[in-house]
N, C-alpha and C positions, 0 to 999 in steps of 0.2 A: 417874279412877275405875276400879276393877278390874272392876266389874260394869255390865252394860247390860241393860235390860229393854224389850221390845217388847210392848205390850198388844194382843193379837189378839182380834177379835170372836168367833172360834171357839174358840181354844185357851187364852184367858186370857193370863197373863203368860208370855212366852218370855224367860227370863233367861239371859244368857251371862256367863261368868266368865273374865276375862283371865288369871287365875292358872292356868287349865287350858289346855294347849298347843293342843288341837284347837279349843277355843272362842275362844281368842285369834286363831287363824287365821281363824275365821268372822267375828269382829268386823272384822278388817282387810279381808277380802274384801267385806263389806257396804259398807264405806266407799269402795270403788273406783268410778270413774266408770262402768265397764261395768255394774256391778250397780245403781248408783243410777239408771241409764237405765231400768230395769224399772219404776220408779215411773210412767213416762210411756208405758207400754204396757198397755192394758186386757187383763185376763185373758180376756174373752169377745168381744174384737173389737167389731163393731158391734151386739152383742146388746142393748146399752142402749137401742136404738131399739125393741126388742120388750119387754124387761123393764127397767123404769126403774131398778131397783136394781142392775143389773149393771155397776157402776162399779169393782169391785175391780181391782187391778193384778197384774202378774206378780211385782212386788216382794213384795207381801203373801203371795201364794201360795207363793213360794219360801221365805220364812221359815216358813210352815206346814209345808212338806215337810221342811225341816231339823228342825223340832220333832218331827214324827212319826218321822223316821229316828233321832233321838237316843233317843226312847222305845223304839223297836223294838230298837235295838242294846243298850240297857240290859238288856232281857229276855233276849236271845240270849247276851250275855256270861256270864250266870249258868250257861248250859249249856255254853258253849265259851269259856273265858277268853281264848284266843288271838285271838279276834275283836276284842278291845280294841285290838290293834295296827293295825286298819283304821279306827280312829275318824276320823283326819284325812281319809283318802280318802273315807269315807262322808259326812262332814259337808260337805266341799267339793263333792262331786258332787251331793248333795241340794240344796245352796244354789244351785249354778251351772247346774243342769240346763236352765234356760230362758234363760240369759244371751244366747243367740244368736237370740232371737226377733225376727222382723221386726215392723214396726208392725201393730197390730190382731191380733197373735198368729197363730193358725192361719189366719185369713183372709188375713193378709199373706203367709204361705207360699205360698198358692195364687195370690195376685195377682202376686207377684214371682218365683215359681218357685224358692224357696229352702227348704233343710232346716235347721230351727233346731239340730238335733243337730250338723250339720257346722259351722255357725258357732259353736256353743258350743265345740266342740273347737278350732277355729282361734283363737278369742279366748283360750282358756286357754293355747294354745301360743305365741301371738305377742304378746299384750298384756302389756307389762312389769308393770303393776300386779298382774295376776292371776298370770302365770307366775312372777315373781320371789318373790312372797309364798309361793306354794305350794312353790317350791324351797327357800326359807328354812326352811320347816317340816320338810321332809325331801327330800333329793335324789331326783328321779324322780317326785315327787308330781304335778307338772303333767302329765307324759305319761300317768301312770296315770289321772288324772281325765279327761283328754281322751279317752283310749282307751275308758274306760267309757261316757262320754256319747255319743261319736260312733259307736263300733263295738260296744258292749256287751261289751267284753273286760275281764275281771277274774279274778284268780286265785281269789278267794274267792267262790264261787257265791252264798252267802247275801247278801253285800254287793251283788252285781249285782242280785239279786232285789228287794232293798229299794229300789233306784234305778229299775229297769226290769223289770217283770214284770206278770202279770195281777192281782197283789195287791201293788202297790208303794206307797210313801209318796206319790208324785206323784198317783196315782189317788185314794187315800184323801182327800187334801186337796182336790183339785179337785172331787170329788163333793160333799163337805161344803160347800165354799166356794161353789160355783156354785148349789147348792140353796138355801143361805142367801141369796145375793144376788139370786136370781131369784124367791124366794118359793115355790119348789117344796118344800113341807114334807115330802113323803114321802122326801126324801133324807137324813133323819137317821140316820146309820149308828151302830152300836154299836162305835165305834172302839176303846174300851178292851178289849172282849172280843176283837175281832179281833187287836189287838196282843198281848194276853195269850196268845192261842192259837198264835202263831207259834212254831215249833220247828224243830229241825234233823233232817233225815232221816239215815240212816246214811252216805249218800254226801256229806254236808256241805251239801246243797242245802236251801233253805227248804221247809218243809212246814207244815201246819196240824194242830193237835191236834183230834180229833173233838169236843171240847167247844166248839169255835168254829165248827162246821159251819153252824148256823143263822145265825150272824152273817155268815158268808161268803156263804151263799146270799142273804141279804138284800142284802148289798153288790152282788152280781152282778145281782140284780133291779133295784136302784136305778140301777145304771149303765145297764142297758137302758132303763129308764124315762126317765132323763135325756137319753139320745140321742133318744128318740122325742118327748119333750115340750119339750125346751129346745134342744139342739144342732141338731136337725132340725125345729124348729118352722117352720111355713110362712113366717111373717114374718121369722124369722131367716135362712131360706134366701133370701128376696127381698133382704134387706139385703146379705147377702154377695154375691149375684149383681150387684146394682147397683154395689157397691164394686169388684168385679172388673172389671165392664164399664167403669167410669170409668178405671181404671188401664190396661186394655187399649186403650181408645180413645185415651188420651193417648200411649201407646206407638206406636200405629198412625199417628197424625197427625204425630208427630215434633216435633223442637225448633223447626222453622220456624213451626209453627202453634200450639204449646203452650208457654206460659211455664213455666219451672221454675228454681229456684235451683241452684247448682252441685252440691249433694249430691243433690237429687232427680233432677237430670238424669242423674247417674251411675247411680242406681238404675233409672231408666226406660229409658235408651237404651244404657248401657254396663255392664250388671250383671256381666259377666265381668271387668270391671276394678275391682270394688269392693275397696278396701283397708279395713283395720279401722277407721280413723278415719272414713271416709265411711259405712261400715256403721253405726257407732255414732251418727252424726249424725242418722239418721232415726228417728223415733218417731211416736206418734199425733199429737203437737202439730204436727210439720212436715207430716205427711200432711193433717191437718185444715186447716191453713193453705192448702195447695195446692188442696184441694177448694173452699175459699172463693174463692180467686183465680180458679179456673176457672169457678166459678159466676158471677162478676162479668164476666169478660172473655175467657173461653175460646171456642173454636168452638161453634156452636150445639148440636150433639149432646152434647158434653162438658158444656156448661152445663146441659142438661136432666137428665143423669144426676146431676150434683152438686146441682142444685136438689131433685130427688126425695129425695136423702139428707139434705141439710141442713134441708129443710123437712118432712121425714118425709111426703112425698107418695108413698107406696109403691105399687108394682105389686101386682096380685092374684096368687094362686097357687091352682091347682086340683089336687086330689089325683088323679093318674092311675096310682097304684101298681098297681091291679087290672088295668090294660090291658096288652096286649103291647107290646114295644118298637116294633113296626111301627106300631101304632095311635097310640102316643104321638107318633111323628115325624109322622104324618099330621095329628094335632091341632095340633102345633107349626106345620106349614105353613099350616094353616087360620087359626091365630091371627095369623100374620104377614100373611096376605092380608087379614084383617079389619082389622088395625091400619093397613096401608097404605091401605085404603079410607077410613079415618078421618083420613088425612093425617099419620099418625105414622110414625116411622122404625122399622120392624120389628126391626132388629138391636139396637136400644137399648131395646126394651120387651117383647120376646118371647124366652123361653128355656126350656130343659128341664133340670131338675136331677134326677139319678138317683144313688142311693147305696145300697150294701149295708151292712148292719150285722149283726154277730154278737155276741150277748151273752156268748159264752164260746168260746174257742179251745182245744180239748182237746190239740192237737198244737203249740201255740205257747206253750211255757213253761207247759203245763197244771199246775194245782194238784194237790197230793197230800196225803192224810191220813196221819199217822203217830202212832200211839198208844204207841210204844215197842216194839211187837212186830210190827205189820203195816203195810206201806206200800201205799196204795191210791189210785188215781186218783180225783179228786173226783167225776167224772161216774159212776163205778161205784157210788158210795155214794148219790148224790143224783139222783132223778128230776127234780127242779126244775132242776138244773144241766144235765142232758141236754136238757131242753126249750129251753135257751138256745143250744144248739150250732147249730141250723139257722139259716142266714142269712135275713134278711128284707130286702126291698128297698122303699125309698120313692122315689117319683117325683112331682115337682111341675112342673106346666106354669105358667110365669110369663107373665103377659099384662097389658095395661092394663085399667083398669075399663071403658073405653069399649066393649070387645068382650065383656064378661063374659056378658051375657044370651044372645047368639047362640052363643057358644062353649060355654056350659053346656048348651044344647039339643043341640049336636052331641056333646058328651061323653056326655050321657044316652043318645043314640041308639047310640053306639059301645059303651057299657057294656051296654046291653040286647041288642045283637047277639051278644055273647059271642064265644068263639073260633070261627074259621072251621072 
């Protein structure tokens, strides 16, 4: 058949036509083993333990990014017909931008110390199924896609912005999709208006027509809210911390005390020796199986971490964002002392998660408005956007339920004391 259709819960029918060269390329890339692996990697890592509907995959998300990139390019080509020559590059980059993700997505990057952009580039350069098909489309395409995803290099600035910027197709799709799957209904973006407002500035870079200003403001506010209410939700922070502790503990104990199959052993103890086949062998299923095995017959500390995750017996998290870094560390020490008094292992049940978020970066590929006569930075026009520039910090003190009451009393005392 010359056509293929994917029915997406957000975008409806995503139809691809093999009679069109760039879409034939996409169909072939979808059918490769590296891309099919993304079906086995959750979009939001362990967030399904917090939001029960967060079960979507990187495969589904990547198809959504491709769909939005195709729509965006269609509008831009009407303004600059020469951009149609970049169709294959854009489609391949949009589709493959996450092909190098570790198990559990961004959580896996932190656990294993990998950058998915680097692995995406490496897979595109070295995996025959990806590299050869891209080169068959046009010589040099594999290197161009890899350079765009890994280093952000692209001769066409507008194409780069559609793949990676503060208003790219990746962010548009994941905000819509993550909002949908977690039940955060305020994440309903006006994507049609945003895409329709994309335009080209005189320098060839992507800009926004003023008619789309409010839709873009809404998009930036939604992104800020999603980080606060979903990505940095206290229980999601706890789940990610437990998962990271499990992997870190397995690594520290080593192969003499911890069972792992050949692929996981390489990931745990010889990550610098990862080849592309061993990289692709790991996914959420393999990681989940190892968590189960370690729960059954691993060393006691590792067993306890895996039990908490698999049985969803989560630790507690107290908000210490308003306290100084010194007071946070003092409370962490107190939490560890209280946990030890309860017969618990402090290192496995007490931690501190601190993170800075900025709703908008004016100097990191900042957005601009272009009405055909005047080019203006977005924050110059919008007070709402200016309010998102200032970074905010969240800090969670992770601790077991057994010490919650006493720790809360100490936290209240510290908060009441205020700065010295």
